[in-house]
C-alpha positions as semicolon CSV with decimal commas, in nm:
position;residue;x (nm);y (nm);z (nm)
1;M;0,000;0,000;0,000
2;N;0,146;0,333;-0,112
3;V;0,122;0,647;0,095
4;P;0,135;0,957;-0,133
5;G;0,243;1,196;0,145
6;R;0,535;0,986;0,258
7;S;0,661;0,922;-0,099
8;A;0,663;1,294;-0,173
9;S;0,859;1,380;0,143
10;L;1,148;1,135;0,083
11;P;1,327;1,348;-0,180
12;H;1,289;1,651;0,038
13;L;1,431;1,465;0,340
14;F;1,721;1,332;0,134
15;C;1,801;1,681;0,010
16;S;1,793;1,822;0,361
17;I;2,031;1,554;0,490
18;W;2,268;1,607;0,198
19;L;2,273;1,983;0,253
20;R;2,356;1,933;0,621
21;V;2,639;1,696;0,527
22;L;2,779;1,949;0,281
23;E;2,751;2,224;0,539
24;T;2,937;2,012;0,794
25;I;3,213;1,935;0,544
26;H;3,243;2,303;0,454
27;R;3,269;2,403;0,820
28;R;3,536;2,144;0,878
29;E;3,735;2,265;0,577
30;R;3,715;2,625;0,696
31;A;3,814;2,516;1,046
32;M;4,104;2,319;0,903
33;K;4,225;2,620;0,703
34;H;4,212;2,836;1,014
35;F;4,389;2,568;1,214
36;V;4,668;2,537;0,956
37;G;4,713;2,916;0,938
38;I;4,728;2,957;1,314
39;S;4,969;2,665;1,343
40;I;5,204;2,819;1,086
41;L;5,189;3,156;1,264
42;C;5,267;2,999;1,602
43;L;5,556;2,802;1,456
44;F;5,705;3,113;1,295
45;S;5,676;3,311;1,619
46;S;5,845;3,030;1,811
47;L;6,135;3,027;1,568
48;L;6,183;3,404;1,598
49;S;6,177;3,399;1,976
50;A;6,423;3,109;1,979
51;Q;6,669;3,290;1,749
52;S;6,664;3,625;1,931
53;P;6,838;3,509;2,252
54;A;7,088;3,312;2,049
55;S;7,178;3,619;1,844
56;A;7,210;3,829;2,156
57;Q;7,442;3,571;2,310
58;S;7,653;3,524;1,998
59;Q;7,707;3,903;1,951
60;P;7,770;4,061;2,292
61;T;7,769;4,438;2,293
62;A;8,082;4,625;2,392
63;P;8,066;4,862;2,689
64;A;7,997;5,226;2,610
65;W;8,308;5,335;2,804
66;S;8,643;5,173;2,860
67;P;8,988;5,289;2,976
68;S;9,132;5,210;2,633
69;K;8,903;5,469;2,475
70;D;9,028;5,730;2,722
71;I;9,388;5,687;2,608
72;G;9,312;5,643;2,237
73;V;9,401;5,277;2,176
74;F;9,211;4,974;2,046
75;V;9,201;4,646;2,238
76;F;9,110;4,305;2,094
77;G;9,084;3,985;2,295
78;R;9,278;3,683;2,172
79;N;9,079;3,427;2,374
80;N;8,723;3,549;2,307
81;Q;8,708;3,731;2,639
82;T;8,368;3,867;2,732
83;P;8,311;4,245;2,739
84;D;8,284;4,235;3,117
85;Q;8,614;4,049;3,149
86;Q;8,785;4,290;2,908
87;L;8,656;4,592;3,098
88;K;8,787;4,442;3,422
89;D;9,130;4,373;3,269
90;E;9,150;4,720;3,115
91;S;9,064;4,887;3,444
92;E;9,329;4,691;3,630
93;C;9,598;4,756;3,367
94;Y;9,503;5,124;3,359
95;G;9,563;5,149;3,733
96;A;9,889;4,952;3,707
97;A;10,022;5,175;3,426
98;R;9,936;5,488;3,622
99;Q;10,113;5,357;3,929
100;Q;10,425;5,250;3,739
101;T;10,465;5,563;3,524
102;G;10,329;5,826;3,762
103;I;10,140;5,973;3,466
104;D;9,773;6,070;3,468
105;P;9,659;6,046;3,104
106;K;9,344;6,243;3,182
107;A;9,542;6,544;3,300
108;P;9,532;6,825;3,041
109;P;9,859;6,958;2,901
110;P;10,011;7,251;3,092
111;A;9,848;7,578;2,999
112;G;10,064;7,805;2,788
113;K;10,105;8,178;2,825
114;T;9,822;8,401;2,719
115;A;9,854;8,638;2,424
116;E;9,869;8,933;2,666
117;Q;10,154;8,773;2,858
118;K;10,348;8,706;2,539
119;Q;10,304;9,062;2,416
120;A;10,415;9,201;2,752
121;E;10,732;8,991;2,747
122;Q;10,811;9,093;2,390
123;K;10,761;9,461;2,472
124;A;10,986;9,434;2,778
125;A;11,255;9,272;2,565
126;A;11,229;9,551;2,309
127;D;11,249;9,822;2,577
128;N;11,557;9,661;2,732
129;A;11,734;9,601;2,402
130;N;12,089;9,729;2,365
131;T;12,034;10,025;2,134
132;P;12,327;10,214;1,981
133;S;12,413;10,559;2,121
134;G;12,644;10,849;2,029
135;G;12,525;10,862;1,675
136;R;12,432;11,228;1,696
137;A;12,774;11,330;1,834
138;R;12,960;11,129;1,576
139;G;12,744;11,273;1,305
140;A;12,807;11,624;1,433
141;A;13,181;11,569;1,435
142;R;13,187;11,428;1,087
143;G;12,956;11,702;0,966
144;A;13,165;11,975;1,124
145;A;13,482;11,842;0,968
146;G;13,325;11,823;0,629
147;G;13,162;12,163;0,668
148;A;13,490;12,324;0,774
149;A;13,666;12,194;0,468
150;I;13,395;12,327;0,245
151;G;13,389;12,657;0,436
152;A;13,764;12,699;0,402
153;I;13,733;12,680;0,032
154;A;13,461;12,943;0,046
155;G;13,669;13,160;0,279
156;D;13,477;13,100;0,607
157;A;13,573;12,776;0,775
158;G;13,382;12,856;1,097
159;K;13,047;12,895;0,931
160;G;13,109;12,587;0,723
161;A;13,193;12,383;1,031
162;A;12,879;12,500;1,213
163;A;12,655;12,420;0,922
164;G;12,821;12,086;0,875
165;A;12,781;12,003;1,242
166;V;12,406;12,070;1,230
167;A;12,358;11,858;0,923
168;G;12,577;11,585;1,066
169;T;12,382;11,583;1,388
170;M;12,058;11,533;1,202
171;R;12,198;11,253;0,990
172;G;12,355;11,086;1,292
173;G;12,031;11,107;1,489
174;A;11,830;10,955;1,206
175;K;12,072;10,666;1,171
176;Q;12,068;10,609;1,546
177;R;11,690;10,596;1,553
178;E;11,688;10,346;1,268
179;A;11,942;10,128;1,446
180;S;11,750;10,150;1,771
181;T;11,423;10,048;1,603
182;A;11,594;9,753;1,437
183;A;11,748;9,641;1,767
184;K;11,410;9,653;1,943
185;K;11,241;9,453;1,666
186;E;11,517;9,195;1,680
187;A;11,484;9,161;2,060
188;A;11,103;9,120;2,037
189;A;11,135;8,862;1,758
190;K;11,395;8,666;1,957
191;T;11,164;8,660;2,259
192;A;10,871;8,540;2,045
193;A;11,085;8,257;1,904
194;E;11,186;8,152;2,257
195;Q;10,819;8,151;2,362
196;K;10,726;7,928;2,065
197;A;11,013;7,689;2,141
198;Q;10,903;7,664;2,504
199;E;10,545;7,580;2,401
200;D;10,672;7,312;2,162
201;R;10,882;7,155;2,439
202;V;10,581;7,143;2,672
203;K;10,361;6,980;2,407
204;L;10,630;6,728;2,322
205;A;10,678;6,634;2,688
206;H;10,302;6,581;2,728
207;A;10,285;6,364;2,415
208;E;10,584;6,157;2,527
209;G;10,422;6,105;2,867
210;L;10,102;5,977;2,705
211;D;10,303;5,747;2,480
212;T;10,484;5,607;2,784
213;F;10,151;5,540;2,955
214;Q;10,010;5,369;2,645
215;R;10,312;5,138;2,622
216;A;10,281;5,043;2,990
217;F;9,908;4,978;2,946
218;G;9,971;4,774;2,630
219;A;10,234;4,558;2,800
220;C;9,994;4,476;3,082
221;M;9,711;4,389;2,842
222;D;9,943;4,181;2,623
223;A;10,029;3,969;2,926
224;R;9,656;3,901;2,962
225;N;9,618;3,782;2,600
226;Y;9,495;4,102;2,441
227;S;9,617;4,279;2,131
228;V;9,654;4,656;2,168
229;K;9,681;4,885;1,866
C-alpha cells in the first residue's frame, strides 16, 4: 500500500540531509584552514623567539666606556674574552700603568702663556734692548769736519763747520733711531721665538708622557692575552 504523502517527502528529506552533510564538510574545511594558518603563525613566532636570545648571546655588545678609549688605543681579545672580562682587565691595567709611570693620562697639558703675557714679554725685551748711542755726536763731528773743509774753500771755515755740524747731527740722529728700532724689533722677535720653542717643548713632553703610559698599558694587556693597537 502506497502512501502519497510519505513518498513525496522522501526526496525533500534526502536533500535536507545532503545539505547538512555538505555544510558540515564546509565548516570542517574552513576550520582546518584556520587551524593550519594559526599553526604556521605559532611556529614562525616560536622560531623568531628562539633565534633572538641566540643572536644576543653570539654578539655581545661592547661597553659604552672603557679605559682604552680614554687613552686612544684599540684592544682586541685573543681568547674570546667577554666584554665584562675585558673591561675588568682594562681597568686593572690602567691602574697599574698609572702607578708605574706616575702619569695621569686624563690630565690636560700645561696651559701656555696668554697672548697678553706674550706681548708684555716681547715689549719688555724691546724696551731693554741694547740700542746704539752716540750717533748724533759722531754725526756732528763728521759734519763739522766736512763743513769746515767746504767753508775753508769758500773763505769761512767757521760757518762751514757749524753748518756741517748741524747737518751731521741730524743725519747721525736719524741713523741712530733706525738702528734703535731695528734692535728693538730683533729683541722682540727673539723673545717670540723663545716663547714658541718653550710651548713646543711642553707639548712634546706631554705627548711623550702619554706614549709612555700607552706602552705600559699595552704591555699589561698583552700579558693578559689582548692585542693593543
